[in-house]
Steps between C-alpha positions, in 0.01 A plus 500: 500500500637840401528762770318830475832669410557252223148555364565872503821445298314291247236774458761774482691316226173430316402864509833617353569208262234419241654162409515388863144635554376276210681200647371563852137516379536199274714272724546644850714211614747542217526873564558433875767240417694771308544674832548175686168525679236243547128582486234289670171417329310791661764749384487362143120525494507858625749601225292323237198714597675816380401595148782592257316831431492600864864407543595702192298802618664499840846452342440801279413711807815384677723573204337842459553575870867396471539742212316780686763720665273538800423128521123523516276207413154608399314271740705587806 
């Protein structure tokens, strides 16, 4: 079972790396193995519930915030 910190690293990488995001949504266990993490069944199921469109939208907001000199994310 991945720790909360490991899940956060998976999400962070997925938000900033489109190829990794695609892998995470298609095969969460394979994506986790790239970082030497192991997901349990409930973690895999939660990740599979995320739509690619929602993930892409959030990723775009994160990238935009990183490019914003003041670091604002619209929904925060």
